[in-house]
N, C-alpha and C positions, 0 to 999 in steps of 0.2 A: 360132493363141494369134496369131502376128503379123496377120489381122484387126483385135485385137483391142488388141494395141498397134502399131497406124499409127492405130485408130480415136481412141483417148487420147491419142497424139500430134498430129493432127491438129485434135482441143479442143486440144490446150497452142497452139501453130503462129493459132488462128484467137483465142484471147487476147494474143497477147503480142503490149505495144507497145512507142511509141518510147522510152518512158522506160528501161520494160525492158531495154531494147536497153543509153541509155543508163546507167544504172544499175549494169549486169552489167560492161558496159570499167566503167572508175569502178575497180569493186570488183579487173575481171581490172591496173590500175593505166593502164590506159590510156582517154583523151581526146579521144571521136569528136568532128568536125565533123561540121552538121548533113547535112552534102552527104552520109555515110559512112552517118546516121544511116538515113540516108532507102535507102538502098543496100545494107544487108545487111541490114534491115530487108523492103525489096523482094526479097530473093535469098530470104530463111528464108519469106517469106511461101505465093513463088513456086518451091521449087526445093529444101524439105527434103526429099523422100520421095526424091531424086535421091541427097541427101547422107546418108543413113542406109541406104537401098538400095542407089544404087550406084551411077557413079564423077564427081564432081563438078568431073576436072578443068578441062574445060572453062569451067565459073563461075571455079574455083578465080582463072585463067589471068588471065578476062576482070578478076572484083572488082582481081588485082592490077593490073592497068592504073588502077581509081578512086580507088584511097582509097591514103593516103600509108606506106611502106612499112615501116613499120614498128606502123603498124595490121594489116597485112595480114597477117608478120608471127607477130603474132597467132592472128588468126587462122586462122593455117595450124599457131599449132605447138596452139591448141587443139580445133582438127578434129580433126587426128592424136588430142589426147588421147581423145577424146570419141568418134571410131573405136572405138580401140581398149576401152572400158569395153564399147562394142557390142557387140564382137565376141566379146567374151569372151561376155555373157552368152546371144549363141544359142549 
């Protein structure tokens, strides 16, 4: 089942656009700079497996240094919410 889930997630991640990230952030009450959109897009595309299946602490620490505090706090909050949902699904 994990292989199917991973396949579906990877296909979804491939299709995420920077505009998707901007729209999601706005829906969550955050306005991102273009730099933040680019950084978040890079982390989603390159490290999504670690965020879902591993320990992303190092990546979160890197993000914290690169985005505004308000943006980082929202990223951390959303990550915890989605991580709880994933853990409950397993």
